[in-house]
C-alpha positions as CSV (number, residue, x, y, z in Angstrom):
1,X,64.9,96.5,167.8
2,X,67.4,98.9,166.2
3,X,64.6,100.7,164.4
4,X,63.3,102.0,167.7
5,X,66.7,103.6,168.4
6,X,67.6,105.1,165.0
7,X,67.7,108.6,166.5
8,X,70.0,107.7,169.4
9,X,72.3,105.7,167.1
10,X,72.4,108.6,164.6
11,X,73.3,111.1,167.4
12,X,76.1,108.9,168.6
13,X,77.3,108.3,165.0
14,X,77.4,112.1,164.5
15,X,79.7,112.6,167.4
16,X,81.9,109.7,166.3
17,X,82.0,111.1,162.7
18,X,83.0,114.5,163.9
19,X,85.8,113.0,165.9
20,X,87.0,111.4,162.7
21,X,86.8,114.6,160.7
22,X,88.7,116.6,163.4
23,X,91.5,114.1,163.5
24,X,91.6,113.8,159.7
25,X,91.6,117.6,159.1
26,X,94.4,117.9,161.7
27,X,96.5,115.3,159.9
28,X,95.9,117.0,156.5
29,X,96.6,120.4,157.8
30,X,100.0,119.3,159.3
31,X,101.0,118.2,155.8
32,X,99.8,121.0,153.6
33,X,98.9,123.9,155.9
34,X,95.5,125.3,157.0
35,X,95.0,127.5,153.9
36,X,95.5,124.8,151.3
37,X,93.4,122.5,153.3
38,X,90.6,125.0,153.6
39,X,90.8,125.7,149.9
40,X,90.7,122.1,148.8
41,X,88.2,121.0,151.4
42,X,85.7,123.8,150.6
43,X,85.9,123.4,146.9
44,X,85.5,119.6,147.1
45,X,82.6,119.9,149.6
46,X,80.8,122.5,147.4
47,X,81.2,120.3,144.3
48,X,79.8,117.2,146.0
49,X,76.9,119.0,147.7
50,X,76.0,120.8,144.5
51,X,76.1,117.5,142.6
52,X,73.8,115.9,145.1
53,X,71.4,118.8,144.9
54,X,71.3,118.6,141.1
55,X,70.7,114.9,141.3
56,X,67.7,115.2,143.6
57,X,66.2,118.5,142.3
58,X,67.6,119.1,138.8
59,X,68.9,122.6,139.8
60,X,72.3,123.9,140.8
61,X,70.9,126.0,143.6
62,X,67.4,126.3,145.1
63,X,65.3,129.3,144.2
64,X,65.3,131.8,147.0
65,X,64.9,135.5,147.4
66,X,67.9,137.8,147.6
67,X,67.3,138.5,151.3
68,X,67.5,134.8,152.3
69,X,70.4,134.3,149.8
70,X,72.3,137.2,151.4
71,X,71.9,135.7,154.9
72,X,73.1,132.3,153.7
73,X,76.0,133.7,151.7
74,X,77.2,135.8,154.6
75,X,76.9,132.8,156.8
76,X,79.0,130.8,154.5
77,X,81.7,133.4,154.2
78,X,81.9,134.1,158.0
79,X,81.3,130.5,159.2
80,X,83.1,128.5,156.6
81,X,85.7,130.7,154.7
82,X,86.9,132.7,157.7
83,X,85.8,130.5,160.6
84,X,87.3,127.3,159.1
85,X,90.5,129.1,158.3
86,X,90.8,129.8,162.0
87,X,89.7,126.3,162.8
88,X,92.2,124.4,160.7
89,X,95.0,126.6,161.8
90,X,94.1,125.9,165.4
91,X,93.9,122.2,164.8
92,X,97.6,122.2,163.9
93,X,98.6,124.4,166.8
94,X,96.5,123.2,169.8
95,X,95.4,119.8,168.5
96,X,91.9,118.3,167.8
97,X,91.3,117.5,171.5
98,X,91.6,121.0,172.8
99,X,90.0,122.5,169.7
100,X,86.8,120.3,170.1
101,X,86.5,121.6,173.6
102,X,86.9,125.2,172.5
103,X,84.1,124.7,169.9
104,X,81.6,124.0,172.7
105,X,81.7,127.8,173.3
106,X,79.9,128.3,169.9
107,X,76.3,127.5,171.1
108,X,76.7,130.0,174.0
109,X,78.0,132.7,171.6
110,X,75.2,132.0,169.2
111,X,72.5,132.2,171.9
112,X,73.8,135.6,173.1
113,X,74.0,136.9,169.5
114,X,70.5,135.7,168.7
115,X,69.2,137.3,171.9
116,X,70.9,140.7,171.4
117,X,70.5,141.1,167.7
118,X,67.3,139.2,166.8
119,X,65.5,139.2,170.2
120,X,65.2,135.5,170.4
121,X,64.3,134.3,173.9
122,X,66.9,133.1,176.4
123,X,65.8,131.7,179.8
124,X,67.8,131.2,183.0
125,X,68.6,127.6,182.0
126,X,70.4,128.9,179.0
127,X,72.3,131.4,181.1
128,X,73.3,128.6,183.5
129,X,74.3,126.3,180.5
130,X,76.6,129.1,179.2
131,X,78.2,129.5,182.6
132,X,78.7,125.8,183.0
133,X,80.2,125.4,179.5
134,X,82.6,128.4,180.0
135,X,83.6,127.0,183.4
136,X,84.5,123.7,181.9
137,X,86.5,125.2,179.1
138,X,88.3,127.6,181.5
139,X,89.1,124.7,183.8
140,X,90.9,122.8,181.0
141,X,92.6,125.9,179.5
142,X,93.9,127.0,183.0
143,X,95.9,123.7,183.0
144,X,98.1,125.0,180.2
145,X,99.4,123.2,177.1
146,X,98.6,119.5,177.0
147,X,101.6,117.3,177.2
148,X,102.6,115.9,173.8
149,X,102.1,119.2,171.9
150,X,105.3,120.0,170.1
151,X,104.5,123.7,169.2
152,X,105.9,126.6,171.2
153,X,104.0,128.2,174.0
154,X,103.6,131.3,171.9
155,X,102.1,129.3,169.0
156,X,99.9,127.4,171.5
157,X,98.4,130.7,172.8
158,X,97.9,131.9,169.2
159,X,96.1,128.6,168.5
160,X,93.8,129.2,171.5
161,X,92.8,132.6,170.3
162,X,92.2,131.3,166.8
163,X,90.1,128.5,168.4
164,X,87.9,131.1,170.2
165,X,87.7,133.0,166.9
166,X,86.6,129.9,165.1
167,X,83.9,129.3,167.7
168,X,82.7,132.9,167.3
169,X,82.6,132.7,163.5
170,X,80.6,129.4,163.8
171,X,78.2,131.1,166.2
172,X,77.6,134.0,163.8
173,X,77.3,131.6,160.8
174,X,74.7,129.6,162.6
175,X,72.6,132.6,163.5
176,X,72.8,134.0,160.0
177,X,71.9,130.7,158.4
178,X,68.9,130.4,160.7
179,X,67.7,133.7,159.3
180,X,68.2,132.3,155.8
181,X,66.3,129.1,156.6
182,X,63.2,131.2,157.5
183,X,62.5,131.3,153.7
184,X,61.6,127.6,153.8
185,X,64.7,126.1,152.3
186,X,65.7,122.5,153.0
187,X,68.9,122.0,155.0
188,X,70.6,120.7,151.9
189,X,69.6,123.7,149.8
190,X,70.7,126.1,152.5
191,X,74.0,124.3,152.9
192,X,74.6,124.5,149.1
193,X,74.2,128.3,149.2
194,X,76.6,128.5,152.2
195,X,79.2,126.2,150.8
196,X,79.2,127.7,147.3
197,X,79.6,131.2,148.8
198,X,82.5,129.9,150.8
199,X,84.1,128.2,147.8
200,X,84.0,131.4,145.8
201,X,85.5,133.6,148.5
202,X,88.2,131.1,149.6
203,X,89.9,131.3,146.3
204,X,91.1,134.9,146.5
205,X,91.8,134.5,150.3
206,X,94.0,131.5,149.6
207,X,95.8,133.2,146.7
208,X,96.5,136.2,149.0
209,X,97.6,134.1,151.9
210,X,99.8,131.7,149.9
211,X,101.5,134.4,147.8
212,X,104.7,134.1,150.0
213,X,104.1,130.7,151.4
214,X,107.0,128.2,151.7
215,X,106.8,125.5,149.0
216,X,105.4,122.2,150.1
217,X,107.7,119.2,150.5
218,X,107.6,116.7,147.6
219,X,104.6,114.4,148.1
220,X,103.0,116.5,150.8
221,X,99.8,117.1,148.8
222,X,99.4,113.4,147.9
223,X,99.9,112.5,151.5
224,X,97.2,114.9,152.6
225,X,94.6,113.7,150.1
226,X,93.5,110.6,152.0
227,X,92.9,112.3,155.4
228,X,91.3,115.3,153.7
229,X,88.9,113.0,151.8
230,X,88.1,111.2,155.0
231,X,87.5,114.5,156.7
232,X,85.1,115.7,154.0
233,X,83.2,112.4,154.0
234,X,82.9,112.2,157.8
235,X,82.2,115.9,158.4
236,X,80.2,117.9,155.9
237,X,78.6,114.9,154.4
238,X,77.9,111.9,156.6
239,X,78.1,113.9,159.9
240,X,75.6,116.4,158.8
241,X,73.2,113.7,157.5
242,X,73.3,111.8,160.8
243,X,72.8,114.9,162.8
244,X,69.7,115.7,160.8
245,X,68.4,112.2,161.4
246,X,69.0,112.6,165.1
247,X,67.1,115.9,165.2
248,X,64.3,114.4,163.2
249,X,63.8,111.3,165.4
250,X,64.6,112.8,168.8
251,X,63.8,115.9,170.8
252,X,66.3,118.7,170.1
253,X,67.7,118.5,173.6
254,X,68.5,114.8,173.4
255,X,69.9,115.1,169.9
256,X,72.2,118.0,170.9
257,X,73.3,116.0,173.9
258,X,74.4,113.0,171.8
259,X,75.9,115.0,168.9
260,X,77.9,117.2,171.3
261,X,79.8,114.4,172.9
262,X,82.9,115.0,170.7
263,X,85.1,116.4,173.4
264,X,84.5,113.3,175.5
265,X,84.8,110.8,172.6
266,X,88.0,112.3,171.3
267,X,89.9,111.8,174.6
268,X,90.6,108.0,174.2
269,X,91.2,108.4,170.5
270,X,93.9,111.1,171.1
271,X,95.4,109.0,173.7
272,X,95.8,106.1,171.3
273,X,96.8,108.0,168.1
274,X,98.8,110.9,169.5
275,X,99.9,109.4,172.8
276,X,98.4,112.3,174.7
277,X,97.7,111.3,178.3
278,X,94.2,111.9,179.6
279,X,94.4,114.0,182.7
280,X,91.7,114.3,185.3
281,X,91.4,118.0,184.4
282,X,90.9,117.3,180.7
283,X,88.2,114.6,181.4
284,X,86.3,116.7,184.0
285,X,86.5,119.8,181.9
286,X,85.2,118.1,178.9
287,X,82.2,116.5,180.8
288,X,81.4,119.9,182.4
289,X,81.5,121.7,179.0
290,X,79.2,119.1,177.4
291,X,76.8,119.3,180.3
292,X,76.6,123.1,179.8
293,X,75.8,122.6,176.1
294,X,73.1,120.1,177.1
295,X,71.5,122.7,179.4
296,X,71.6,125.3,176.7
297,X,70.1,122.9,174.1
298,X,67.2,122.0,176.4
299,X,66.2,125.6,177.0
300,X,67.3,127.3,173.8
301,X,68.5,124.8,171.2
302,X,71.1,126.2,168.7
303,X,72.0,124.2,165.6
304,X,75.7,123.1,165.3
305,X,78.1,123.4,162.2
306,X,80.5,120.4,161.4
307,X,84.5,120.7,161.4
């Protein structure tokens, strides 16, 4: 019985795993800061993915032309090094619930970029999906800072802009990686190129950013290791694998619908863990935003990156 619904289960598992990774990276970022988290997470993920690639192929990186490698490395730098720096900072400032909602803007941004730069088709259903998603996000954002957030209103606004920036970087990264995949690489091989490029570039970025950083409290790094490890496991590793199973077993539209339920799934979890009340505005806005992503996926599917 379950074998007939492997795709559906994998899609739901993807959304659940991405909720776990969002909450885990938020907890780790609150302990050691976004830059240290991005550095440790990226290097760890690159090491794990490269080891898996060596295990299955016997090579550190797949053979690919410099053109495809350039697309993938640029995708890794923009989408992972810079985009995740914005993402992890925004997690701390606005919380995983609001951040997961802001990230639903990424498919619309990617669709517009692919249309304007690479001439990929975009029908009226895609345009409608982008409008619906934007309306859902705007509806929630117009309600102001969620109750339970302890940051100042200035920091919250900064977090919102960083969230939009993270969505834009993800969109650019997705489109660039799509160009790199045209060379016939497997998703694992492409991800290895992206993650290794990110791991190399995050080191000087972190060194520059942390040159005048406040020293960590004693034990902060140790306290952050467990949630960071859980985030790496549930996001770049298991989450990505389940999403690929869903896409393989289901139509792209159905798979995208299931995997993009994160803003809805995260509401009750945030309520339990962070005591954030679920307002009608938050619930309705999340459902509207997800519905817009579904319309966009049906007409012009865009692959998604994990937190």
